[in-house]
N, C-alpha and C positions, 0 to 999 in steps of 0.2 A: 185444332186452335195450335199454335205455339203459343206457350206460359211460361213465362222468365219470371221464376219464384226465387224471390229474397228472401232469407230469413237470415236471425241470427246465432243459429242453432239445430242441429238434425240427430235425431237420435240416433246411437252407433257410431257418430262420429263425434260429435263432442256435445255435451249436453247438463242442464243446471235447473232444467225444472220441466213441465208439463208444455212450454212451447216448442221443445224437441219432439214430441211426441209428433204433434203436427207436421214438423218439418218434415218428419220422413211418412209420415200414413197419409197426407193429403196429396202432395205431390206422385204417389203409386197409387191412389187411388183414380187419380186424375187421367194418369197415362194408361192405367186400366181402363178407361173410359174410351182410349184411342187419340189421346192429347198426347202430342209433343211437348215435353216437359224439360226443362232444365232449371238448375236451382245453384247460386251462387251463394258462398258464405265468405267468411277472413279465412284465410291460412293460420290457426289458432294452432299456439307454440306445441299441444295436448296431441292436433291432429296432425302436425308436423313430425312430430314425434313417431306417432303411430302409424303413419302413412308412407312418409318420406317420397314423397312423389316426384316425379322429374316435369321441368317447363314443358305447356303443352302448346306457349305460342313467343315470339319474340321478348323481350322485354320492354312493357307500356310505361308511357311519360305521361304525365301529367299536368299540363301546365294552367295555373289560376291564381293568380289573388298576386301575382309576382311571387310564387313558387314552382316549381319543378317536383313533380311525386314521378319516381321510377318503383314500379312493382312487376312482380314477375304472376304470371296464370298457370293455376297447376289443374290435372285433371282425374277425375274417377268416376270410373262404371259403378255406379248406385243402385241395384235393384233394378236394372235398364234404361236406368235413369242417369243422365250426366249430372255431376257438380264439376260445376268451377270455383275454385279457391283465388281470393287477390292476398298475393303473397306481400305483403308490405311488413316487415321485421319492426320497426321502428313503433308501429301499434300495436301489432298483433300476437309478438315474439314473447308474452310475459304467461305467467302461472294462472292467469285469473281472467277469467273470457271478459269480467265486468272491474271496471275499477274506480275508484274514485281519487286516483290517484291526481294531484294537484296541477303536476306537470301534466301533462297528455289526460284529458277529460274523457269521460265516454262519448259526449257532444262532439269532441274532435273527433275521434276513433271513428265513428258511423258516419257522421257527414263525409269525411271523405270515402268512406265505403261505400254508400250508397253511389256516390260518384262513382267511383273507382266497378261499380258491379254492372255500371254502363258501359262504358269504356269496355269491360269485360267482354259484353255479348256483343255489342260490336268488332271486337279482336278476332272474336272465333266466329262470326259469321250469323249470330241468331238473333236475327231480326223476330222480335215477340209481336204477336196479336196482343196479347195481354201482359203488363206486367202486374205482376201480386205480390204487394212488398205485406210486411208482418213488424206492426206494433212501430213505437217510436224509431227502433234502431233503424230501420230500410226505411220509414216514412218518407223522407228529405229527396228517394228516388223519383216520388212522383213529380215535387216539385221539378227538380233536375231535367227528366224527361220534356217538362215545358219550358222551359225556363233556359237551363244553361247552354249556353253558344256549343260547347263541346259534346251534345248528345241531342238536340232537341229535333234537329232534321232525321236524325238515326230511326226518331221514335215516334216521328210527325204522325202514323198512321195505329198508334199503340193504346190500347186506352188500358188505363189504368186503376187497380182496384189496392184498398189499405183494408186490412181485418185488425180490428182492436181487439187483443187478447184479453189488454188490463191497461184503460186508462186512467189507471193510478200512475203511471209512468209515463213522462211525457219527453224527457230528453232535454232539458234546457240547462241555458249556459251561457255566458257573456259573451258577444260574439268576436270579442279581442281573442278568443280562448279556441277559435276557429279559424284556424289559417284558409279552409280550402273553402272557403266562401266569402265574397265581398260585403265586407257591413254595409256597404250603398244598396246590394243588390236588390233587386224590386219584387214586391211582393209578398217576402216571406211573413211569418207572424212573430216581429218583433217588438216586443215590451222594456223598453226602458233600459234598451242595447241588449237584451237577452234574447237570444230567438229559441222559440219552441220549436224543438221538430215537428212531435205528433201533430198539432195544431195547424204547423206549416203543411204537412203531406195531408191532413183532413180537409185543406182549403184546394187542393191540386187531384185530389186522384177523382176518376170517372167515377166511381163505386166506392161508398164505405159499407163495408161488413163487421159487424158486435157481433162477440161470438154465442148470442142466445137471441133471438125475438125479445124476451125482458129486459136484456141486458142494454139494447138499444133502445127500448122505451127509457128506460133509468137514467141514460149518459144523456139524454135531450131535457133534463130537472135539472136547474143548480143544486138540487141534495143530492142527486146519484152521479152525475159528471164527472168529479174530481176537477170540475173547473173549464171542461171544455162545450159545456151543453153552447156559448156563444156560436163556437163554430158549426156545431152539431146543427144547432137550428139553421142555421143559414142553409145548411147545404142537406135539410132535412129529405129532399126527394130522392137524394142519391144513398140515404142512409138505410140498408138491408140487412136484419138481422141472419146468419147463417151459423144453426148449430154446430160445434165439435162432432166428430164420431169417437166411436170408441174402439182399439184396437182387440176384435174377441178371440187372435190369433195366441196375442199374449196374455190375456186376461178372458180363459176359460177353465171353469174348477173340473171338466172331466180330462184336460190333458196339463192343467200346469203343474210342473216340475217342481214348485216351489212346494205343494202342500203335501201333508201327509197321507192323504187318500183324495182318491178322484170321485166325481159325484157329478149330476146332473137333475133338470128338472122329473126327468122321470124315476132316477132312482138318488133319492136324498142323503143315503146310509153315509156315507163319505164323510158327510157333513160333521156329522159326533167324534169320528174320529180327527177331525181337523180342528174342532174345537177343544179338544182331549190335549192335542197336541201344542196347541196355542198357549192352555193353561203350564204347560207344565214347561214348554220352552221360556215364560216370559215369569216364573215362577208362582203363579197365583193355583191357588188351591182348586186341584181336578175336581168338576163336580158341571153333571148333566145340567142340574136343575136351574144352579145360578145363571142367569144373563149375563153376558158379557157385551157390554158398547166398547166398539173398538174406535179410533182415531187416527188418522196417518196425516199428517200434514205440518206445515211450516208454523213452528208458535209464534205467529204473530194476532193483531188485533184482527186484521182483515179476515182471518181464518175462525173469527169469532170468541177468542179468548176471552172478550169484555164482556162478554156474558156468560161464561160457564165460569171461572173463575170461582167469584163469589158463589157457585151455587153446585159447585164438585162434591162438597163435602156432606151435604142435603141429599145427593146423589145416593152418597155412599150410607147414608143411613137407612138406607133398604139394602135389603139381600141381592147384592150386585156387583159386578168386577166390571172393573175401563180399564182398558189396555191401547194405551194413548202410543205414537211413535212422532217424532219429529225433533226439528233444532228452529231457532229462531232467538225472539228476543229473550236476552239474559234476566230482565226480570220476571220474565213470565218461567221460563225455565226453572229459573232458582226455587219460583213458588211451588210448581208441579215437584220438584224434588222433596221437599217436603212435606207439602201432603202423601207423597209414594212412602215414606219414612216414617208417616206418624200411621196409616195404612196399609203397611206391609203385604196382608192378605188378600186386600180388595183392590188396592190400586199401583199400577205399576206405571212407569214412564220410561222409556229407553231415548234419551238424548242420541238419538242418529239415525241417519236415514240408511236403509241398506233394502235391494229389492226384494228379497226372500222372506222380511219386515211387514212389507206391505203387503205381501200375496198372503203369508199366515195369518192374520188381522184379518184380511178381507174373506177368508174362507173359514174360518175359526169364530169370528162374531156372530153374535145373535142381532146386535144393531151396529149402524155407522151414524157417526156422530160427525155432523156436517152443520155449524149453525154460524153460519159466515156474516159476516158485517156487508159484505159484496162480494158479489160470485160470478164471474161474467158468463162463465161455461161451468165449468167443474166437472170433472172426470171421475172423480174415486166414488160421486155416488150412482155412476153406470157401471163401475167396476161392483161396489156392492151391490143391484138389479142382481147383474148376473152371476153374481155368487148363493145367491140366498139370505142376502145378510139387509135387513130391512133399514133403509136408510131412516134417519130422524133430521131434516133440514130446516133451515129459514128460508121461506117463501121468496127470494128474489134471484133475480138472473138467469142463468141455465139451470140450477137447483128449482125454480120455480118451473119452468119448459118442461124439466124430466121427472119432475116426482109429483104423483097425484094423492093425495091427504085421503087418509081412511076413514073419513068422512064423506069422502066422493067416490061416484062410481069409479070401476076400476081403479081402485087405491094399490099404491103400492110402494108407502110409506109414512112419515109423518109429516106435518108440514106444521111449523108456526111463524106467525110473521111479525108480530110484535117486536122490536130490538131492543128485549129486556132479558135478566138472567131469569126473574119471575116466568117470564113465557117459557123460554127452553126448559125450568124446570117441570114445570105444567106439563108440558108435551113428551118430556121422557117418562114422569108418572103414568101418564096416558098410554104410551107403548109399552110401559111392561106391566102395568093392569092387562091391556088386551092378551099380551102374551099365554099371561096367569091366568084369566078366567074365559078365554075366546080362544082354542086354539084353531079352530075349523077355520074361524076369518082369518085367523094369525097368518094360517098355511095357506089360503087364498091370497094374501095380499105377496107373500114372499112367491107362490107361484107365478103370477100376473108377473111378477118382477124379470122375474127369469125370462119369463117368454118376452120382455119388453128389448126391443134390438135399437140402437142408436146406431150405425154403419158408417162408415169413412166415404163408402159407395153413396149413401143421400148425402151426405154434405157436399161429396166432389160433383153430383147431379145437379145439387142447389149454387153452386158457386158457376157452374157453365150456365145455367139461366141466367146469371148476374152479367158474367162476361159480355152473352147473347144479348143483354140490355131486354130481358125478359119477365 
């Protein structure tokens, strides 16, 4: 099949978060299955400065809603896949990939990008069997492929897929701020003159793929949907959860260049050296006996800080250390710094993000905390399993689909369900007690986790079945 993959970021080109990991890994996995894949990205300032590409086609012009948009197309060979870039400096030649600039909104930028991406495919002669879009940034392409007079003929036989990585972000804005679409255009999801880009895409995508089976169920309910349950229930027969994969080339303790010593499920001796290195590097007391709880994430309520903050100091009453790395909400980071100052021997908070920190925490910690309020898929729990670092997670979304609680057969971690600080404290105490009192069971949990694999090949094969309508 010919697959046109639209996404707002790709690892090694531009990245702000986990979406970029998918933007790189999934197209490569699809290509390795024998499909012809092309990716289309905005030509951001960061990409333009690092790549300095020449034009791949003559300049393209889109005439819509009484305006004209002249843009260039660049191309790059990326791991055997062609990436085409939409070069429109007025929207994308700035320091931030996403901005809340009142003059040019994200909705204006990415509605245009969705339209320009379709024009790009036509300009380069890439007529896809599948149009695969991701989140609100590119969801309008599902609408344009069926509705825009600029594109619907070319895409008449193309099937569209919309992957939902996080439904909390939907791309909403007043239509007056989105000049690339006509306010009177039929069929868009508009309330009080506000366009909802994600919901519009969900109305027209042939298949809707949330990034885990449990998240697919959660977004069909008012409680777990961030307000898109009306559209999801309307399209429920087109919804199928597809779990993301893990890049085991990048996340492998037997080859990881960032960690102090290598180890594997067959020889765990190097993990002790990684723990010692983590404690030294982060300024914690070096001790093999004291368990380390690790956490690497955005410091936001989504990641469970509403449950964690009230009980951190209760956890610290135990013989335990916590190594936490992340950036995010100011009120949360300020309180984390206060707690770190009050407990310098037990708790360290690094308000930063660097890849080596994430790898050192995954390799050096005994447990990894992911008490998320919601988690569409999650990747760190997969990394933790691979590194023999036992996950402690809330049983929602992809966390529920990837981690089996210690009280269940074939357990790989610790799971709590109730959204409360008390439930989190209870499961942490349960994890600490098992490590202390039942090392045989604890080691078995570690071994099963390290042997578990969630590959991008598996994800790609599932998507191919979705593409084929199976």
